C-alpha positions as a printed NumPy array, in Angstrom:
array([[ -1.359,   7.725, -10.95 ],
       [ -0.615,   7.12 ,  -7.292],
       [ -2.218,   9.611,  -4.917],
       [ -0.819,   9.776,  -1.384],
       [ -2.357,  11.823,   1.422],
       [ -0.662,  12.435,   4.75 ],
       [ -2.4  ,  13.392,   8.   ],
       [ -0.761,  13.755,  11.363],
       [ -1.805,  14.263,  14.963],
       [ -1.126,  17.986,  15.521],
       [  0.405,  17.275,  18.933],
       [  3.219,  15.267,  17.296],
       [  6.143,  16.276,  15.101],
       [  5.002,  15.216,  11.659],
       [  7.212,  13.746,   8.945],
       [  7.961,  15.63 ,   5.749],
       [  4.946,  14.974,   3.501],
       [  6.958,  15.136,   0.291],
       [  9.358,  12.432,   1.523],
       [  6.481,  10.234,   2.74 ],
       [  4.933,  10.518,  -0.729],
       [  8.261,   9.79 ,  -2.463],
       [  8.958,   6.735,  -0.274],
       [  5.456,   5.409,  -0.894],
       [  5.598,   5.884,  -4.65 ],
       [  9.037,   4.229,  -4.799],
       [  7.788,   1.116,  -2.995],
       [  4.566,   0.882,  -4.998],
       [  6.377,   1.399,  -8.305],
       [  8.83 ,  -1.37 ,  -7.395],
       [  5.861,  -3.712,  -6.993],
       [  4.262,  -2.57 , -10.253],
       [  1.366,  -0.696,  -8.718],
       [  0.623,   1.94 , -11.376],
       [ -2.297,   3.612,  -9.65 ],
       [ -3.926,   3.925,  -6.309],
       [ -4.933,   6.073,  -3.4  ],
       [ -3.021,   5.671,  -0.134],
       [ -3.742,   7.586,   3.066],
       [ -1.193,   7.833,   5.867],
       [ -2.284,   8.718,   9.368],
       [  0.558,   9.405,  11.795],
       [ -0.813,   9.234,  15.307],
       [ -0.496,   8.138,  18.893],
       [ -0.064,   4.788,  20.593],
       [ -3.654,   5.081,  21.788],
       [ -5.015,   5.494,  18.257],
       [ -3.257,   2.374,  16.989],
       [ -4.061,   0.398,  20.134],
       [ -7.757,   1.189,  19.689],
       [ -7.622,   0.144,  16.017],
       [ -5.84 ,  -3.083,  16.986],
       [ -8.579,  -3.879,  19.515],
       [-11.432,  -2.972,  17.171],
       [-10.247,  -4.712,  14.007],
       [ -7.928,  -7.483,  15.253],
       [ -9.273,  -8.176,  18.765],
       [ -5.761,  -7.782,  20.192],
       [ -5.009,  -5.521,  23.127],
       [ -1.413,  -4.351,  22.786],
       [  0.736,  -1.553,  21.395],
       [  1.615,  -1.709,  17.737],
       [  3.693,   0.486,  15.469],
       [  1.924,   0.164,  12.108],
       [ -1.44 ,  -1.028,  10.816],
       [ -2.272,  -1.243,   7.113],
       [ -5.784,  -1.655,   5.754],
       [ -6.302,  -2.666,   2.144],
       [ -9.651,  -1.1  ,   1.293],
       [-10.228,  -3.019,  -1.921],
       [ -9.468,  -6.497,  -3.234],
       [ -5.87 ,  -7.501,  -3.973],
       [ -6.742,  -8.499,  -7.53 ],
       [ -8.039,  -5.021,  -8.379],
       [ -5.756,  -2.888, -10.541],
       [ -6.007,   0.267,  -8.424],
       [ -4.728,  -0.013,  -4.87 ],
       [ -6.805,   1.64 ,  -2.146],
       [ -5.467,   1.637,   1.382],
       [ -4.798,   3.315,   4.7  ],
       [ -1.623,   3.075,   6.756],
       [ -1.608,   4.113,  10.415],
       [  1.751,   4.683,  12.108],
       [  2.335,   5.373,  15.799],
       [  5.128,   7.934,  16.011],
       [  5.683,   7.384,  19.764],
       [  6.001,   3.62 ,  19.142],
       [  8.409,   4.296,  16.256],
       [ 10.52 ,   6.355,  18.649],
       [ 10.528,   3.554,  21.237],
       [ 11.49 ,   1.043,  18.529],
       [ 14.338,   3.26 ,  17.341],
       [ 15.723,   3.469,  20.871],
       [ 15.311,  -0.291,  21.449],
       [ 16.957,  -1.221,  18.139],
       [ 19.658,   1.457,  18.271],
       [ 18.411,   2.98 ,  15.005],
       [ 17.751,   6.528,  13.908],
       [ 14.164,   7.635,  14.469],
       [ 13.88 ,   8.73 ,  10.815],
       [ 15.   ,   5.305,   9.657],
       [ 12.467,   3.554,  11.871],
       [  9.606,   5.727,  10.599],
       [ 10.76 ,   5.083,   7.017],
       [ 10.803,   1.338,   7.773],
       [  7.211,   1.532,   9.003],
       [  6.139,   3.444,   5.879],
       [  7.753,   0.743,   3.734],
       [  6.313,  -2.036,   5.918],
       [  2.782,  -0.655,   5.564],
       [  3.174,  -0.348,   1.79 ],
       [  4.4  ,  -3.939,   1.564],
       [  1.267,  -5.11 ,   3.386],
       [ -0.903,  -3.173,   0.935],
       [  0.727,  -4.882,  -2.057],
       [  0.149,  -8.311,  -0.521],
       [  3.025,  -9.202,   1.803],
       [  2.263, -10.83 ,   5.151],
       [  4.323, -11.233,   8.297],
       [  2.346, -13.809,  10.217],
       [  4.979, -16.555,  10.057],
       [  8.649, -16.266,  10.976],
       [  9.609, -16.945,   7.348],
       [  7.354, -14.106,   6.146],
       [  8.773, -11.739,   8.788],
       [ 12.321, -12.515,   7.664],
       [ 11.389, -11.946,   4.012],
       [  9.719,  -8.602,   4.752],
       [ 12.655,  -7.439,   6.881],
       [ 15.086,  -8.247,   4.054],
       [ 12.972,  -6.276,   1.597],
       [ 12.689,  -3.357,   4.036],
       [ 16.463,  -3.3  ,   4.597],
       [ 17.088,  -3.406,   0.857],
       [ 14.69 ,  -0.525,   0.205],
       [ 16.076,   1.511,   3.114],
       [ 19.54 ,   1.217,   1.581],
       [ 18.235,   2.574,  -1.745],
       [ 15.738,   5.265,  -0.764],
       [ 16.102,   8.768,   0.662],
       [ 14.702,   8.815,   4.192],
       [ 17.439,  10.79 ,   5.96 ],
       [ 15.526,  14.078,   6.197],
       [ 12.111,  12.645,   7.001],
       [ 11.836,  15.125,   9.896],
       [ 12.934,  18.74 ,  10.075],
       [ 13.911,  20.921,   7.181]])
């Protein structure tokens, strides 16, 4: 069983929890992850910037950070995914994409990191982007915000 929890900064418009859970389970099922516990924290630029400084010693804005809390060879996946909603909005504007689509991309991106994908090299970034685009074309993200 995959358990997904969703927390959001109360000063921000939060995504639809049910859709976040459905997106997450779809990605994890695709990568044969039968069980796990994933926590999403949707927050501010400052939250993610502070995490980036503390855990990666890098001082810059970032849109998503994923922490695998257990070893990759363990059957059950345990992880946390932090997403900056203001940064997602800026990305959407910069890339000419819908905000909902950009947030969905970040949800998928974080999940891919938890199942073992990396994006440190250009080749890895290209591979992850292809996978994200493929999943975005298959999954329901269109009503991630609102009713």
